[in-house]
C-alpha positions in Angstrom: 14.3 12.3 -2.8 12.5 14.7 -5.2 12.2 12.3 -8.0 11.2 9.5 -5.7 8.5 11.7 -4.2 6.9 12.5 -7.6 7.3 8.8 -8.9 5.5 7.5 -5.7 2.8 10.1 -6.2 2.2 9.1 -9.8 2.1 5.4 -8.8 -0.7 6.2 -6.3 -2.6 7.6 -9.2 -1.9 4.6 -11.4 -3.7 2.4 -8.8 -6.8 4.4 -9.4 -6.6 3.3 -13.0 -6.1 -0.4 -11.7 -2.6 -0.3 -13.0 -0.1 -1.9 -10.6 2.8 -2.7 -12.8 6.0 -1.2 -11.2 7.8 -1.7 -14.5 5.9 1.0 -16.3 8.9 3.1 -17.5 7.9 6.7 -17.2 10.7 9.3 -16.6 10.9 12.1 -14.0 13.6 14.7 -14.9 14.8 18.1 -13.9 13.5 20.4 -16.6 15.0 23.6 -18.0 14.8 26.8 -15.8 11.2 28.1 -15.7 9.4 24.8 -16.2 9.1 23.8 -12.6 11.1 21.7 -10.2 10.4 18.5 -12.0 8.8 17.2 -15.2 7.5 13.8 -16.1 6.3 12.0 -19.4 4.1 9.6 -17.5 0.9 10.6 -19.4 2.6 9.7 -22.6 3.4 6.2 -21.4 0.0 5.7 -19.9 -1.8 6.8 -23.0 -0.7 3.7 -24.9 -2.2 1.6 -22.0 -5.4 3.5 -21.3 -6.1 4.4 -25.0 -6.6 8.0 -24.1 -4.7 11.1 -25.2 -1.7 12.1 -23.1 -3.2 15.6 -22.3 -6.4 14.0 -20.9 -4.5 11.6 -18.7 -2.2 14.5 -17.7 -5.1 16.5 -16.5 -6.3 13.6 -14.4 -2.9 13.2 -12.8 -2.6 16.9 -12.2 -6.0 17.1 -10.5 -4.9 14.3 -8.1 -1.5 15.8 -7.4 -2.9 19.1 -6.9 -4.6 17.9 -3.7 -1.3 17.0 -2.1 0.2 19.6 0.2 3.7 18.8 -0.9 3.1 20.4 -4.4 2.7 24.2 -4.8 2.0 24.0 -8.6 1.1 21.2 -10.9 0.3 21.9 -14.5 0.1 20.3 -17.9 2.5 21.6 -20.6 2.4 21.1 -24.3 0.7 17.8 -25.5 0.9 16.2 -22.1 3.9 16.8 -20.1 3.4 17.4 -16.4 5.5 20.0 -14.6 5.5 20.3 -10.8 6.8 22.7 -8.1 7.3 21.6 -4.6 6.0 23.6 -1.7 8.5 25.4 0.3 7.5 23.3 3.4 8.4 20.2 1.6 11.7 21.7 0.2 12.7 22.8 3.7 12.0 19.4 5.0 14.2 17.8 2.4 17.0 20.2 3.1 16.7 19.5 6.8 17.0 15.8 6.1 20.2 16.4 4.1 21.8 18.4 6.9 20.7 15.9 9.6 22.0 12.8 7.7 25.1 13.9 5.8 25.6 10.3 4.8 22.2 10.0 3.2 23.7 9.1 -0.1 25.5 6.0 1.1 24.0 2.4 0.8 24.7 -0.8 2.6 25.0 -4.2 1.0 26.9 -7.4 1.0 27.6 -8.3 -2.6 31.2 -9.4 -3.1 32.8 -8.1 -6.3 36.3 -7.6 -7.5 38.0 -4.9 -9.5 41.2 -5.7 -11.3 43.0 -2.8 -12.7 46.5 -1.2 -13.3 47.7 -4.7 -14.2 50.8 -4.7 -16.4 54.1 -6.1 -17.5 56.3 -4.6 -14.7 59.0 -3.7 -17.2 59.4 0.0 -16.5 58.1 3.0 -14.6 54.3 3.5 -14.9 53.3 5.9 -17.7 50.5 8.3 -18.0 48.5 5.5 -19.7 48.8 3.3 -16.6 47.9 6.3 -14.5 44.6 6.8 -16.4 43.6 3.2 -15.6 44.9 3.3 -12.1 42.8 6.4 -11.2 39.8 5.2 -13.1 39.8 1.9 -11.4 40.3 3.5 -8.0 37.4 5.9 -8.4 35.1 3.1 -9.5 36.1 1.1 -6.5 35.3 4.1 -4.2 31.9 4.7 -5.9 30.9 1.0 -5.9 31.8 0.7 -2.2 29.6 3.7 -1.5 26.7 1.9 -3.2 26.9 -1.0 -0.9 29.3 -3.5 -2.7 32.1 -5.2 -0.9 34.9 -4.4 -3.2 38.3 -6.1 -3.4 40.9 -4.3 -5.4 43.5 -6.5 -7.1 46.5 -5.9 -9.3 47.7 -8.6 -11.6 51.5 -8.9 -12.3 52.5 -10.5 -15.6 55.8 -12.0 -14.3 55.8 -15.3 -16.2 56.3 -14.2 -19.8 59.0 -13.3 -22.3 59.0 -9.6 -21.4 60.4 -10.2 -17.9 63.2 -12.2 -19.5 64.0 -9.4 -21.8 63.9 -7.0 -18.9 66.4 -9.2 -16.9 68.7 -9.5 -19.9 68.5 -5.7 -20.6 69.5 -4.9 -16.9 72.3 -7.4 -17.2 73.6 -5.6 -20.2 73.4 -2.1 -18.5 75.2 -3.6 -15.4 78.0 -4.9 -17.7 78.2 -1.6 -19.6 78.6 0.2 -16.3 81.5 -2.2 -15.5 83.1 -1.4 -18.7 82.1 -4.6 -20.7 80.9 -3.9 -24.2 77.5 -5.7 -24.5 74.6 -5.0 -26.8 70.9 -4.8 -25.7 68.9 -7.8 -27.1 66.5 -7.1 -29.9 63.3 -5.6 -28.5 65.2 -5.0 -25.2 64.4 -2.1 -22.9 66.4 1.0 -23.6 65.2 3.4 -20.9 67.4 5.4 -18.6 65.8 3.7 -15.5 67.7 0.6 -16.2 71.0 2.4 -16.3 70.2 3.9 -12.8 69.3 0.5 -11.5 72.4 -1.1 -12.9 74.6 1.6 -11.2 73.0 0.8 -7.8 73.2 -3.0 -8.5 77.0 -2.8 -9.2 77.4 -1.1 -5.9 75.7 -4.0 -4.1 77.3 -7.0 -5.8 80.4 -5.7 -7.4 81.6 -7.8 -10.4 79.9 -11.0 -9.4 78.2 -11.2 -12.9 80.7 -9.3 -15.0 80.7 -10.9 -18.4 78.8 -13.9 -17.0 75.5 -15.0 -18.3 74.3 -18.3 -17.2 71.2 -19.8 -15.6 72.2 -18.3 -12.2 72.6 -14.8 -13.7 69.4 -15.1 -15.7 67.4 -15.9 -12.6 69.1 -13.2 -10.5 68.6 -10.5 -13.0 65.1 -11.3 -13.8 64.1 -11.3 -10.0 66.1 -8.2 -9.3 64.7 -6.2 -12.1 61.2 -7.4 -11.3 61.5 -6.5 -7.6 62.9 -3.0 -8.5 60.3 -2.3 -10.9 57.4 -3.4 -8.6 59.0 -1.2 -5.8 58.9 1.7 -8.1 55.4 1.0 -9.4 53.9 0.5 -6.0 55.5 3.7 -4.7 54.1 5.7 -7.7 50.6 4.3 -7.1 50.8 5.1 -3.4 51.7 8.7 -4.2 48.7 8.8 -6.5 46.5 7.5 -3.6 45.8 4.2 -5.3 46.2 1.1 -3.0 45.4 -2.5 -3.5 43.9 -5.3 -1.3 45.9 -7.9 -3.1 48.7 -8.1 -5.7 48.4 -11.4 -7.7 51.4 -12.9 -9.6 50.9 -14.8 -12.9 53.7 -17.1 -11.9 51.7 -18.5 -9.0 49.1 -19.9 -11.3 51.8 -22.1 -12.8 53.6 -22.9 -9.6 50.4 -24.0 -7.8 49.2 -26.1 -10.6 46.1 -24.0 -11.4 47.1 -23.7 -15.1 47.5 -27.5 -15.5 44.2 -28.1 -13.6 42.3 -25.8 -16.0 43.9 -27.4 -19.0 42.7 -30.8 -17.6 39.2 -29.6 -17.2 39.0 -28.2 -20.8 40.6 -31.5 -22.0 37.9 -33.6 -20.4 35.3 -31.5 -22.1 37.0 -32.2 -25.3 37.5 -28.4 -26.0 41.3 -28.6 -26.7 43.0 -30.1 -29.8 46.5 -30.2 -31.0 47.8 -28.7 -34.3 51.3 -27.9 -35.5 52.7 -29.1 -32.1 50.6 -26.5 -30.2 47.5 -27.0 -28.1 44.4 -24.9 -29.1 41.1 -24.0 -27.5 37.9 -24.3 -29.5 37.1 -20.7 -29.2 34.9 -20.9 -32.3 32.5 -23.3 -30.4 31.3 -20.3 -28.3 31.9 -17.1 -30.1 32.6 -15.8 -33.6 36.3 -15.8 -33.3 39.2 -18.0 -34.3 40.5 -20.8 -32.1 43.4 -19.7 -29.9 46.6 -21.3 -28.8 46.8 -22.3 -25.1 50.2 -24.1 -25.1 52.9 -23.2 -27.6 54.8 -25.9 -29.5 57.8 -25.4 -27.1 55.5 -26.1 -24.2 55.2 -22.6 -22.9 51.9 -21.1 -21.9 50.3 -18.3 -23.8 49.1 -15.1 -22.0 45.6 -16.3 -22.9 46.1 -19.7 -21.0 47.3 -18.0 -17.8 44.5 -15.4 -18.0 41.9 -18.1 -18.3 43.4 -19.8 -15.2 43.5 -16.5 -13.5 39.8 -15.9 -14.0 39.0 -19.5 -12.9 40.8 -18.7 -9.7 38.7 -15.5 -9.3 35.5 -17.5 -9.6 36.9 -20.1 -7.2 37.3 -17.3 -4.7 33.6 -16.7 -4.5 33.2 -13.2 -6.1 29.7 -12.6 -7.5 31.1 -10.5 -10.3 34.6 -9.4 -11.4 35.4 -6.2 -13.3 38.6 -6.0 -15.4 39.7 -2.6 -16.6 41.6 -2.9 -19.9 43.2 -0.6 -22.3 41.7 -0.3 -25.8 44.6 -2.4 -27.2 43.0 -5.4 -25.4 39.7 -5.2 -27.1 40.3 -8.2 -29.2 40.9 -10.3 -26.0 37.3 -9.9 -24.8 35.5 -12.4 -27.1 38.0 -15.2 -26.5 37.8 -14.5 -22.6 34.0 -14.7 -22.9 34.4 -18.0 -24.8 36.8 -19.4 -22.1 34.2 -18.5 -19.4 31.6 -20.4 -21.2 33.9 -23.3 -21.7 34.6 -23.5 -18.0 30.9 -23.4 -17.3 31.1 -20.0 -15.5 27.9 -18.2 -15.4 27.1 -15.2 -17.8 27.7 -11.8 -16.3 30.6 -13.0 -14.0 33.2 -11.3 -16.1 32.7 -7.7 -17.0 35.4 -5.9 -19.0 35.6 -2.1 -18.9 37.7 -0.6 -21.7 39.2 2.9 -21.6 40.9 4.6 -24.6 44.4 6.0 -24.8 45.8 9.0 -23.2 48.3 11.6 -24.6 49.8 14.7 -23.1 49.6 18.2 -24.3 52.3 20.6 -23.2 52.8 24.2 -24.5 50.2 23.5 -27.3 52.0 20.3 -28.5 51.3 16.6 -28.1 54.1 14.8 -26.2 55.3 11.6 -27.9 55.7 8.5 -25.7 57.2 5.0 -26.2 58.1 2.8 -23.3 60.5 0.4 -25.0 62.4 3.2 -26.7 62.6 5.0 -23.4 60.7 8.0 -24.8 57.9 8.7 -22.3 56.7 10.9 -19.6 56.4 8.8 -16.5 53.4 9.0 -14.2 55.7 10.4 -11.5 56.8 13.2 -13.8 53.2 14.1 -14.5 52.3 14.1 -10.8 55.3 16.2 -10.0 54.2 18.7 -12.7 50.6 19.2 -11.9 50.0 17.6 -8.5 48.1 14.6 -7.3 44.7 16.3 -7.2 44.8 17.6 -10.7 46.2 14.3 -12.0 43.4 12.4 -10.4 40.6 14.7 -11.3 41.6 15.1 -14.9 41.9 11.3 -15.4 38.4 10.9 -13.9 36.8 13.7 -15.9 37.0 12.0 -19.3 34.6 9.5 -20.6 36.5 6.2 -20.7 35.3 5.7 -24.4 37.1 8.9 -25.5 40.8 9.4 -26.3 42.2 11.7 -23.7 44.4 14.7 -24.3 45.7 15.6 -20.8 46.5 19.4 -20.9 49.3 19.9 -18.5 49.2 23.7 -18.7 45.5 23.7 -17.8 46.0 21.2 -15.0 48.6 23.6 -13.4 46.4 26.7 -13.6 45.0 28.3 -10.5 42.0 29.6 -12.1 38.3 28.9 -12.7 39.3 27.4 -16.2 40.8 24.6 -14.3 37.9 22.3 -13.3 39.5 20.8 -10.2 40.5 24.3 -8.9 36.9 25.4 -9.6 35.4 22.7 -7.5 38.0 22.9 -4.7 37.5 26.7 -4.6 33.8 26.3 -4.1 34.5 24.2 -1.0 37.1 26.7 0.2 34.7 29.6 -0.3 32.2 27.9 1.9 34.7 27.3 4.6 35.5 31.1 4.4 31.9 31.9 4.6 31.7 29.8 7.9 34.8 31.7 9.3 33.2 35.0 8.4 29.9 33.9 10.1 31.8 32.9 13.3 33.6 36.3 13.4 30.2 38.1 13.1 28.4 35.6 15.5 25.9 34.5 12.9 24.9 30.9 13.4 23.6 28.2 11.1 20.0 27.4 11.7 17.4 24.8 10.5 14.5 26.9 12.0 14.2 29.2 9.1 14.7 26.9 6.1 11.4 28.0 4.6 13.0 31.4 3.8 15.0 29.6 1.0 12.4 30.0 -1.7 14.3 31.7 -4.5 14.8 29.9 -7.8 18.6 29.7 -6.9 17.7 28.0 -3.6 15.5 25.5 -5.4 18.1 24.7 -8.0 20.7 24.0 -5.5 18.4 21.8 -3.3 17.4 19.8 -6.3 21.1 19.3 -7.3 21.9 18.1 -3.8 19.2 15.5 -3.8 20.3 13.9 -7.1 23.8 13.0 -5.8 22.9 9.4 -5.1 21.3 9.1 -8.6 24.6 10.4 -10.1 26.6 7.7 -8.3 24.0 5.0 -9.5 24.6 6.1 -13.0 28.3 5.7 -12.7 27.7 2.2 -11.3 25.5 1.5 -14.4 27.9 2.7 -17.1 31.3 3.2 -15.5 31.5 6.8 -16.6 33.3 8.6 -13.7 33.0 11.9 -15.7 29.4 11.9 -14.6 30.6 12.7 -11.1 33.1 15.4 -12.1 30.4 17.1 -14.4 27.9 17.0 -11.4 30.4 18.6 -9.0 31.2 21.3 -11.5 27.5 22.0 -11.9 27.0 22.2 -8.1 30.1 24.4 -7.8 28.8 26.6 -10.6 25.4 27.0 -8.8 27.1 27.8 -5.6 29.5 30.4 -7.0 26.6 32.1 -8.7 24.6 32.0 -5.5 27.6 33.4 -3.6 28.0 36.3 -6.1 24.4 37.2 -6.0 23.5 36.9 -2.4 24.8 38.2 1.0 25.1 35.0 2.9 26.3 36.4 6.2 24.2 39.4 7.2 24.0 40.2 11.0 21.1 42.3 10.3 19.1 39.4 9.0 20.1 36.4 11.2 17.1 34.2 10.2 17.8 34.3 6.4 21.6 34.1 7.1 21.2 31.1 9.3 19.1 29.4 6.6 21.7 30.2 3.9 24.5 29.0 6.1 22.6 25.6 6.6 22.3 25.4 2.8 26.0 26.0 2.5 26.7 23.2 5.0 24.6 20.8 2.8 26.5 22.0 -0.3 29.9 21.5 1.3 29.0 18.0 2.5 28.2 16.9 -1.1 31.4 18.7 -2.5 33.5 17.0 0.0 31.9 13.6 -0.4 32.3 13.8 -4.2 35.9 15.0 -4.0 36.6 12.1 -1.6 35.1 9.6 -4.0 37.5 11.1 -6.6 40.4 10.8 -4.2 40.9 14.5 -4.4 41.5 16.7 -1.4 39.0 19.4 -0.3 41.2 22.3 1.1 39.5 24.9 3.5 41.5 27.7 2.0 43.0 28.4 -1.4 
């Protein structure tokens, strides 16, 4: 609102210079305290076009803007920066808009996109690493939806590879061990306690049906049973974390319905596949600087790369404008070959967008917790949620830049103090609810009629912060950094806490000013609650 207002005012001045190019890239920013409501570098950008000094152009722009009633102060700073203050009449009208239209920050649209995240080999309980990706993906889906995208959430299950076979065999061993049969786990088998628990329950269901018996029937049974149990556990964990999906897609379906063979045929007809050492290879090097990759092994089995190509062909066939895959940093090397595969299939640039996040570790009592899924040495996502709660789990996962390694401080996440950022933001919301309860007890009502009384620097700062909420969300859409939203909510909470500590908000002796301050609190709470909802975090009314 504020920024658009100043941008439009400057564009009107540009037309006086016979400049109509909307692509002139000047910036409008919130300056440090004491330098006005907004600042712009427009004069510097125009100086290169008009062949005049920035300060000369800034003086002309200031003269024009000074004639507009919505600005109370317009001045040139330094070599040509333009600082402006808005009139209290304009400020109060903006605040009134925020109050009257609490969904002002939402957009409508019809572009179909898909987010695929939390996809994994379902070979054990979800770890904290899976949790980071699940929350990250869920928050991005919520934010993209608020910006007008039709978002489908999908989870891809790798159920056709060697790991599921190892999982089934490992469960069979644990089942037989429970029945008193001496069996050894296969090399690279799964050693976690969770399989012992599943085996105990399975023995109660089927008795000794597969005692010391390993054949094709047993293999199929234990693979399916283990997969079903793992998925039941994983989906339950995700639901507790407030992460749900529109669709769960199984890798095996691509083989069963012939999609994989169909895609191989397409690539064959384009002469992009060759045979070497009994395997079939894709000419990846035709498209990117990478080695050619195996699609079909010498034993006839498909590689993960092959089924992944077929999966993304399937996504394109479903009509999505863009798809966003969220991968861990260990999959970085897979990106170039997937881009090559998209080109090989003739799929347009920009369809596949891969978002990479770094690793996550836990810190407890000052020490890093070691984790290994296969050795059974890990803290499960359920254990983390049990320790710190859903709200802290989600907020902490969202507040780190995806490009940074995350150290999740369990002790901090459990604190009920202002040092804990999620508590700090939730407390701001709860404080506002308490203010409203106090106002009701003292019969002081919110009012839009006296908003022009909100003319302090603190008032101005808060109103400016409220208006940039849509801009914050747009920045997350642009670069996928959900931490921009958490930082913004912390800034807004900090501004409110300072405002609360400095001012008497509910004063029966001054109902006009109190009514205006209560209206401002209403606008603040709307944004805090909206931001927390986008993070999937609750906004309690009391703490």
